[in-house]
Short mmCIF file of the C-alpha atoms (twelve columns), coordinates in Angstrom:
data_MODEL
# 
_entry.id   MODEL 
# 
loop_
_atom_site.group_PDB 
_atom_site.id 
_atom_site.type_symbol 
_atom_site.label_atom_id 
_atom_site.label_alt_id 
_atom_site.label_comp_id 
_atom_site.label_asym_id 
_atom_site.label_seq_id 
_atom_site.Cartn_x 
_atom_site.Cartn_y 
_atom_site.Cartn_z 
_atom_site.pdbx_PDB_model_num 
ATOM 1   C CA . UNK A 1   99.707  346.236 85.676 1 
ATOM 2   C CA . UNK A 2   102.478 348.408 87.117 1 
ATOM 3   C CA . UNK A 3   105.082 346.661 84.933 1 
ATOM 4   C CA . UNK A 4   103.874 348.725 81.983 1 
ATOM 5   C CA . UNK A 5   104.891 351.944 83.695 1 
ATOM 6   C CA . UNK A 6   108.546 351.143 82.938 1 
ATOM 7   C CA . UNK A 7   107.933 351.280 79.201 1 
ATOM 8   C CA . UNK A 8   104.986 353.600 78.752 1 
ATOM 9   C CA . UNK A 9   105.487 356.061 81.640 1 
ATOM 10  C CA . UNK A 10  101.816 355.859 82.535 1 
ATOM 11  C CA . UNK A 11  100.134 357.325 85.571 1 
ATOM 12  C CA . UNK A 12  97.512  355.318 87.466 1 
ATOM 13  C CA . UNK A 13  94.590  356.792 85.530 1 
ATOM 14  C CA . UNK A 14  96.228  355.980 82.181 1 
ATOM 15  C CA . UNK A 15  96.941  352.448 83.359 1 
ATOM 16  C CA . UNK A 16  93.275  351.888 84.181 1 
ATOM 17  C CA . UNK A 17  92.312  352.889 80.624 1 
ATOM 18  C CA . UNK A 18  95.378  351.560 78.833 1 
ATOM 19  C CA . UNK A 19  93.443  349.636 76.201 1 
ATOM 20  C CA . UNK A 20  90.822  352.265 75.446 1 
ATOM 21  C CA . UNK A 21  91.703  355.905 76.017 1 
ATOM 22  C CA . UNK A 22  95.498  355.792 75.735 1 
ATOM 23  C CA . UNK A 23  96.003  356.408 72.030 1 
ATOM 24  C CA . UNK A 24  97.911  354.194 69.619 1 
ATOM 25  C CA . UNK A 25  100.263 357.052 68.706 1 
ATOM 26  C CA . UNK A 26  101.177 357.680 72.342 1 
ATOM 27  C CA . UNK A 27  101.920 354.021 72.997 1 
ATOM 28  C CA . UNK A 28  103.881 353.658 69.742 1 
ATOM 29  C CA . UNK A 29  105.975 356.731 70.525 1 
ATOM 30  C CA . UNK A 30  106.738 355.537 74.043 1 
ATOM 31  C CA . UNK A 31  107.910 352.105 72.841 1 
ATOM 32  C CA . UNK A 32  110.080 353.661 70.104 1 
ATOM 33  C CA . UNK A 33  111.687 355.930 72.669 1 
ATOM 34  C CA . UNK A 34  112.211 353.130 75.200 1 
ATOM 35  C CA . UNK A 35  113.916 350.978 72.558 1 
ATOM 36  C CA . UNK A 36  116.195 353.903 71.711 1 
ATOM 37  C CA . UNK A 37  115.164 353.885 68.054 1 
ATOM 38  C CA . UNK A 38  113.487 357.290 67.761 1 
ATOM 39  C CA . UNK A 39  111.930 360.035 69.832 1 
ATOM 40  C CA . UNK A 40  108.579 359.596 68.132 1 
ATOM 41  C CA . UNK A 41  106.690 359.519 64.853 1 
ATOM 42  C CA . UNK A 42  103.921 361.352 63.072 1 
ATOM 43  C CA . UNK A 43  101.690 360.712 60.069 1 
ATOM 44  C CA . UNK A 44  101.482 363.611 57.621 1 
ATOM 45  C CA . UNK A 45  98.650  364.061 55.145 1 
ATOM 46  C CA . UNK A 46  99.868  364.413 51.549 1 
ATOM 47  C CA . UNK A 47  98.177  365.273 48.291 1 
ATOM 48  C CA . UNK A 48  95.346  363.064 46.976 1 
ATOM 49  C CA . UNK A 49  94.811  361.434 50.366 1 
ATOM 50  C CA . UNK A 50  98.295  359.912 50.610 1 
ATOM 51  C CA . UNK A 51  99.960  359.640 54.014 1 
ATOM 52  C CA . UNK A 52  103.622 359.853 54.914 1 
ATOM 53  C CA . UNK A 53  105.255 358.597 58.120 1 
ATOM 54  C CA . UNK A 54  108.046 360.711 59.576 1 
ATOM 55  C CA . UNK A 55  110.291 360.050 62.578 1 
ATOM 56  C CA . UNK A 56  111.925 362.341 65.112 1 
ATOM 57  C CA . UNK A 57  115.359 360.864 65.706 1 
ATOM 58  C CA . UNK A 58  116.832 363.282 68.244 1 
ATOM 59  C CA . UNK A 59  115.101 366.159 69.996 1 
ATOM 60  C CA . UNK A 60  111.372 366.456 69.452 1 
ATOM 61  C CA . UNK A 61  111.752 369.882 67.819 1 
ATOM 62  C CA . UNK A 62  114.382 368.677 65.284 1 
ATOM 63  C CA . UNK A 63  113.304 368.231 61.649 1 
ATOM 64  C CA . UNK A 64  111.573 364.894 61.143 1 
ATOM 65  C CA . UNK A 65  112.960 362.229 58.816 1 
ATOM 66  C CA . UNK A 66  110.991 360.364 56.192 1 
ATOM 67  C CA . UNK A 67  110.394 356.679 56.811 1 
ATOM 68  C CA . UNK A 68  112.455 355.788 53.730 1 
ATOM 69  C CA . UNK A 69  115.483 357.540 55.249 1 
ATOM 70  C CA . UNK A 70  115.536 355.902 58.688 1 
ATOM 71  C CA . UNK A 71  117.330 352.665 59.513 1 
ATOM 72  C CA . UNK A 72  115.762 349.357 58.563 1 
ATOM 73  C CA . UNK A 73  115.614 348.419 62.241 1 
ATOM 74  C CA . UNK A 74  113.044 351.162 62.841 1 
ATOM 75  C CA . UNK A 75  110.818 350.200 59.920 1 
ATOM 76  C CA . UNK A 76  111.051 346.442 60.467 1 
ATOM 77  C CA . UNK A 77  110.231 346.646 64.164 1 
ATOM 78  C CA . UNK A 78  107.074 348.643 63.390 1 
ATOM 79  C CA . UNK A 79  104.782 345.587 62.988 1 
ATOM 80  C CA . UNK A 80  106.285 344.092 66.163 1 
ATOM 81  C CA . UNK A 81  105.374 347.225 68.127 1 
ATOM 82  C CA . UNK A 82  101.900 347.208 66.600 1 
ATOM 83  C CA . UNK A 83  101.434 343.569 67.646 1 
ATOM 84  C CA . UNK A 84  102.558 344.364 71.205 1 
ATOM 85  C CA . UNK A 85  100.114 347.264 71.388 1 
ATOM 86  C CA . UNK A 86  97.236  345.136 70.103 1 
ATOM 87  C CA . UNK A 87  98.098  342.338 72.560 1 
ATOM 88  C CA . UNK A 88  98.208  344.798 75.451 1 
ATOM 89  C CA . UNK A 89  94.781  346.253 74.683 1 
ATOM 90  C CA . UNK A 90  93.018  343.247 76.145 1 
ATOM 91  C CA . UNK A 91  94.912  341.625 79.011 1 
ATOM 92  C CA . UNK A 92  93.752  338.039 78.700 1 
ATOM 93  C CA . UNK A 93  95.660  334.925 79.718 1 
ATOM 94  C CA . UNK A 94  94.007  333.086 76.838 1 
ATOM 95  C CA . UNK A 95  95.294  335.516 74.203 1 
ATOM 96  C CA . UNK A 96  98.261  334.508 72.037 1 
ATOM 97  C CA . UNK A 97  100.986 336.628 70.424 1 
ATOM 98  C CA . UNK A 98  103.237 335.026 67.784 1 
ATOM 99  C CA . UNK A 99  106.394 336.844 66.644 1 
ATOM 100 C CA . UNK A 100 108.918 335.684 64.046 1 
ATOM 101 C CA . UNK A 101 112.445 337.064 64.476 1 
ATOM 102 C CA . UNK A 102 111.372 340.345 66.102 1 
ATOM 103 C CA . UNK A 103 115.072 341.198 66.509 1 
ATOM 104 C CA . UNK A 104 115.679 341.705 62.769 1 
ATOM 105 C CA . UNK A 105 118.090 344.614 62.169 1 
ATOM 106 C CA . UNK A 106 117.915 345.797 65.785 1 
ATOM 107 C CA . UNK A 107 121.137 346.538 67.636 1 
ATOM 108 C CA . UNK A 108 121.821 344.458 70.784 1 
ATOM 109 C CA . UNK A 109 120.605 347.087 73.251 1 
ATOM 110 C CA . UNK A 110 117.250 347.423 71.465 1 
ATOM 111 C CA . UNK A 111 116.926 343.623 71.315 1 
ATOM 112 C CA . UNK A 112 117.424 343.392 75.075 1 
ATOM 113 C CA . UNK A 113 114.873 346.127 75.763 1 
ATOM 114 C CA . UNK A 114 112.415 344.473 73.385 1 
ATOM 115 C CA . UNK A 115 112.909 341.231 75.340 1 
ATOM 116 C CA . UNK A 116 112.076 343.103 78.554 1 
ATOM 117 C CA . UNK A 117 108.780 344.303 77.095 1 
ATOM 118 C CA . UNK A 118 107.870 340.880 75.706 1 
ATOM 119 C CA . UNK A 119 108.730 339.171 78.980 1 
ATOM 120 C CA . UNK A 120 106.393 341.461 80.898 1 
ATOM 121 C CA . UNK A 121 103.648 341.182 78.284 1 
ATOM 122 C CA . UNK A 122 103.928 337.404 78.683 1 
ATOM 123 C CA . UNK A 123 102.666 337.736 82.246 1 
ATOM 124 C CA . UNK A 124 99.228  338.424 80.749 1 
ATOM 125 C CA . UNK A 125 99.366  337.069 77.187 1 
ATOM 126 C CA . UNK A 126 100.854 333.824 75.848 1 
ATOM 127 C CA . UNK A 127 103.884 334.988 73.838 1 
ATOM 128 C CA . UNK A 128 105.610 332.694 71.321 1 
ATOM 129 C CA . UNK A 129 108.839 333.967 69.757 1 
ATOM 130 C CA . UNK A 130 110.854 332.390 66.941 1 
ATOM 131 C CA . UNK A 131 114.294 333.953 67.315 1 
ATOM 132 C CA . UNK A 132 117.951 333.602 66.446 1 
ATOM 133 C CA . UNK A 133 118.948 336.249 68.969 1 
ATOM 134 C CA . UNK A 134 121.097 335.273 71.920 1 
ATOM 135 C CA . UNK A 135 120.453 338.782 73.308 1 
ATOM 136 C CA . UNK A 136 116.719 338.107 73.552 1 
ATOM 137 C CA . UNK A 137 117.168 334.623 75.014 1 
ATOM 138 C CA . UNK A 138 119.808 335.679 77.532 1 
ATOM 139 C CA . UNK A 139 117.802 338.721 78.639 1 
ATOM 140 C CA . UNK A 140 114.749 336.539 79.217 1 
ATOM 141 C CA . UNK A 141 116.869 334.051 81.161 1 
ATOM 142 C CA . UNK A 142 118.019 336.960 83.298 1 
ATOM 143 C CA . UNK A 143 114.466 338.203 83.867 1 
ATOM 144 C CA . UNK A 144 113.321 334.701 84.793 1 
ATOM 145 C CA . UNK A 145 116.134 334.396 87.348 1 
ATOM 146 C CA . UNK A 146 115.315 337.843 88.764 1 
ATOM 147 C CA . UNK A 147 111.713 336.736 89.278 1 
ATOM 148 C CA . UNK A 148 112.867 333.570 91.037 1 
ATOM 149 C CA . UNK A 149 115.054 335.576 93.389 1 
ATOM 150 C CA . UNK A 150 112.216 338.002 94.074 1 
ATOM 151 C CA . UNK A 151 109.161 335.741 94.193 1 
ATOM 152 C CA . UNK A 152 110.451 332.171 94.432 1 
ATOM 153 C CA . UNK A 153 109.890 329.491 91.815 1 
ATOM 154 C CA . UNK A 154 108.466 330.765 88.528 1 
ATOM 155 C CA . UNK A 155 107.912 329.077 85.181 1 
ATOM 156 C CA . UNK A 156 107.369 331.937 82.791 1 
ATOM 157 C CA . UNK A 157 110.025 330.925 80.258 1 
ATOM 158 C CA . UNK A 158 110.176 327.855 78.049 1 
ATOM 159 C CA . UNK A 159 112.950 327.578 75.421 1 
ATOM 160 C CA . UNK A 160 112.721 325.087 72.553 1 
ATOM 161 C CA . UNK A 161 115.498 324.339 70.063 1 
ATOM 162 C CA . UNK A 162 114.525 323.127 66.583 1 
ATOM 163 C CA . UNK A 163 116.924 321.343 64.228 1 
ATOM 164 C CA . UNK A 164 116.585 319.371 61.002 1 
ATOM 165 C CA . UNK A 165 118.316 315.985 60.823 1 
ATOM 166 C CA . UNK A 166 117.990 313.817 57.709 1 
ATOM 167 C CA . UNK A 167 114.725 315.472 56.772 1 
ATOM 168 C CA . UNK A 168 113.261 315.036 60.250 1 
ATOM 169 C CA . UNK A 169 112.565 318.031 62.487 1 
ATOM 170 C CA . UNK A 170 113.642 317.498 66.075 1 
ATOM 171 C CA . UNK A 171 112.474 319.739 68.905 1 
ATOM 172 C CA . UNK A 172 114.482 319.809 72.138 1 
ATOM 173 C CA . UNK A 173 113.472 321.431 75.393 1 
ATOM 174 C CA . UNK A 174 116.313 323.600 76.713 1 
ATOM 175 C CA . UNK A 175 116.666 323.064 80.444 1 
ATOM 176 C CA . UNK A 176 117.592 325.938 82.735 1 
ATOM 177 C CA . UNK A 177 118.910 325.215 86.207 1 
ATOM 178 C CA . UNK A 178 118.108 327.112 89.406 1 
ATOM 179 C CA . UNK A 179 120.934 329.562 88.696 1 
ATOM 180 C CA . UNK A 180 119.665 330.503 85.241 1 
ATOM 181 C CA . UNK A 181 122.296 328.446 83.409 1 
ATOM 182 C CA . UNK A 182 121.451 326.234 80.434 1 
ATOM 183 C CA . UNK A 183 122.472 322.681 81.298 1 
ATOM 184 C CA . UNK A 184 121.856 320.887 78.000 1 
ATOM 185 C CA . UNK A 185 123.253 323.119 75.252 1 
ATOM 186 C CA . UNK A 186 122.432 321.449 71.910 1 
ATOM 187 C CA . UNK A 187 124.961 321.669 69.094 1 
ATOM 188 C CA . UNK A 188 124.469 324.918 67.192 1 
ATOM 189 C CA . UNK A 189 122.576 326.667 69.985 1 
ATOM 190 C CA . UNK A 190 124.912 329.632 70.554 1 
ATOM 191 C CA . UNK A 191 127.567 327.100 71.572 1 
ATOM 192 C CA . UNK A 192 130.332 328.952 69.721 1 
ATOM 193 C CA . UNK A 193 129.525 332.147 71.606 1 
ATOM 194 C CA . UNK A 194 129.680 330.297 74.903 1 
ATOM 195 C CA . UNK A 195 132.961 328.617 73.913 1 
ATOM 196 C CA . UNK A 196 134.457 332.003 73.004 1 
ATOM 197 C CA . UNK A 197 133.283 333.460 76.327 1 
ATOM 198 C CA . UNK A 198 134.861 330.546 78.172 1 
ATOM 199 C CA . UNK A 199 138.143 330.973 76.271 1 
ATOM 200 C CA . UNK A 200 138.159 334.708 77.033 1 
ATOM 201 C CA . UNK A 201 137.672 333.964 80.716 1 
ATOM 202 C CA . UNK A 202 140.462 331.378 80.725 1 
ATOM 203 C CA . UNK A 203 142.864 333.716 78.900 1 
ATOM 204 C CA . UNK A 204 142.034 336.567 81.278 1 
ATOM 205 C CA . UNK A 205 142.769 334.351 84.266 1 
ATOM 206 C CA . UNK A 206 145.997 333.181 82.647 1 
ATOM 207 C CA . UNK A 207 147.120 336.753 81.973 1 
ATOM 208 C CA . UNK A 208 146.230 337.767 85.513 1 
ATOM 209 C CA . UNK A 209 148.328 334.914 86.923 1 
ATOM 210 C CA . UNK A 210 151.274 335.905 84.701 1 
ATOM 211 C CA . UNK A 211 151.090 339.518 85.835 1 
ATOM 212 C CA . UNK A 212 151.160 338.428 89.455 1 
ATOM 213 C CA . UNK A 213 154.465 336.553 88.957 1 
# 
């Protein structure tokens, strides 16, 4: 699908053979670069059959850095990228991809870009994400609204909120209105962030009114 061209920079021929001839290393490098985490990686053969992973953090011709020396965000997102690559090999609406806190140790920009990839992968694979990231949720809300504006009604996104009350797990379905706004914020679901944003807006309006006088 053409959506993958945004992340993998594939030409039409590569797209047709995405799951077979386009190598794992190429796909991994392209995702790393899109997320802004590294320019690429390589696997070096060491003595006695050992292997060492190294990352290029800036220009491709700069000295590579050992895996142990890069940020934890790079190393912890590695299995997430691998899962995305495996899921994208066989585009099948019956396939399922489960991810637990894929945002761990990623900065906000990388979390948003990761959400973009996962949202597009979800057009072909059932993606289930357990997350505490408002950046991922808000980016997916944005993508869902963009699709509605472009193509009409869509139902690609379903948000569930889980909480434990007196030993009983309660699952609530978060409702999103036609404008992409959440209309039934449960307590503890990023409500403090929203309250702070509302207070900032109110204070900005108040300051603006004072400056006008």
